[in-house]
N, C-alpha and C positions, 0 to 999 in steps of 0.2 A: 427033505431038508428045508427048513423055513428060510425065507428070504431075510437076510440080515441087512440093516441099513448101511449104506456106504457113505463115506465122506469124500468130498473132492479134495484136490491137492492143497488149495489154500487153507482149508480147515485143518487138515492133517499137519501142515507146517505150523499153523498157529498153536495147535495143541502140543506139538513138540517143543515150541518155545516155552510153553507153560511148564512143561516138565523140567526145563532147564533153569527156571527162575530161582529156586533155592541154591543151585550150584553156582549160578552167576552172582547172587547176592553174597554168599559166604566167600566165594573165590575173590570177589571184589574187596572184601574186608581183608583177606590175607594179603592180597597184592598191595592195597593201600597202606597196611601196617608196615610193610617193608620200607616205605618212604617216610615213616613217622618214628623217629628215634625215641625210644623209651615207651612206646605204646604198649599197653597191657590190656588183654582181653578181660581181665578181672577188674581192673581199676577204671578203665575208660569206656565210654559209650561209643557205639559205631558212628554216631553223628560227629564226634570229635575228629574223626578221620577227614572230614570235610570242613572243619572249622578253621578259624584263624590260628589255632594252636599247631596245626599241621603245616610243615614246610611245603608240601605238595598237595594241598587240599583239592586241587582240580582233578586229580586222579579219581578220588572218591565221588566228587560232585558230578562229574561227567558220567561216571559209571552209574550212579543212582538215578540220574535223569534218563539214561538209556534203558535202565531197568524199568522205569515207569512206562516207557514206550513199549517195551517187550510185554509187560504185564497187560497193557491195554489190548495189544494184538492177541494175546492168549485168552483174554476175556471174550473177545469176539469169536475165537475158535470154540470156546466152551458154549457160547450161545448157539452157534451153528450145530454143534454136536448134540446138545441137549434137545434142541428142536427136532433134529433129524431122528433122534431116538424116541421121539414121541412124548417127551416130558411136557408138562403144562407150560405154556408160554410165560406165565407169571414167574415160575421157578427159574426159567432160563433168563428172564429179564433181571430178576433179583441177583442172579449169579453175575451177570454182566455189570450190574451196578456195583456190587461188592468188589469185583476186580477193577473196575474203573476208578472207584474211590481210592483203592490202594495205589493205582497207577498215578493218580493226580497227587496224592500225598508224597510219593517217591519223587516225582518231578519237582514238587514244591520244595522239598527238603534240599534238593540239589541247587535250585535257583536261589534259595535264601538260607545259606548255611549258618550254623551257629557262629557268632552270638547274635545274629540278626533276630530281633524280637518276633518276626513273622515265622521263624523256623518251626516252632512248636504250635503254631496257630492253625486256624481253619481257613483254607483258601477262599471260600466264599465270603467270609467275614472281612478279610484283609484286602481283597482285590481293589476295593474302592480307595484304600489308603496306600496302595503299592508305592507311590512316590514319597509319601511322608506319613508313616504310620502314627496314629494318635490313639490315645486312651479313649474309652467310651465317653469321658467328660470333655474330650476335645483337646486335652493337653498333649504335647508331643511325647513320644515314648521316652526320650532322653530325660525329660523332666520328672519321670516317675522314679528314676534311680536315686 
């Protein structure tokens, strides 16, 4: 019988969190929709659950930020598992980068919910303007409206 690679407990725990990600995400939407009168999965976007339209936006925003942290942990678990299974380190690193990007975007969406103009933006571009976002020409975002 060939030797199978084994993973340590932290890697297994991180991978289990990864399996839970879609269940957490959609479960969070169902829970948040309970606190949003008139919310429709057909008419509204998920981001609206955390917007100023929702009477309890914090439920979704805290959940989406927690999901970002969980996704980052799961990405680390995938890195460990892929390396342990003998995959090329570049493939493992790219997988971690993909998971990390998703994690940062989730956390960003919870920190800057709609209608904040940074909500749909790119974290690296807006970080310098976090206090007072401005258009590329230097005008305040409010002046663009």
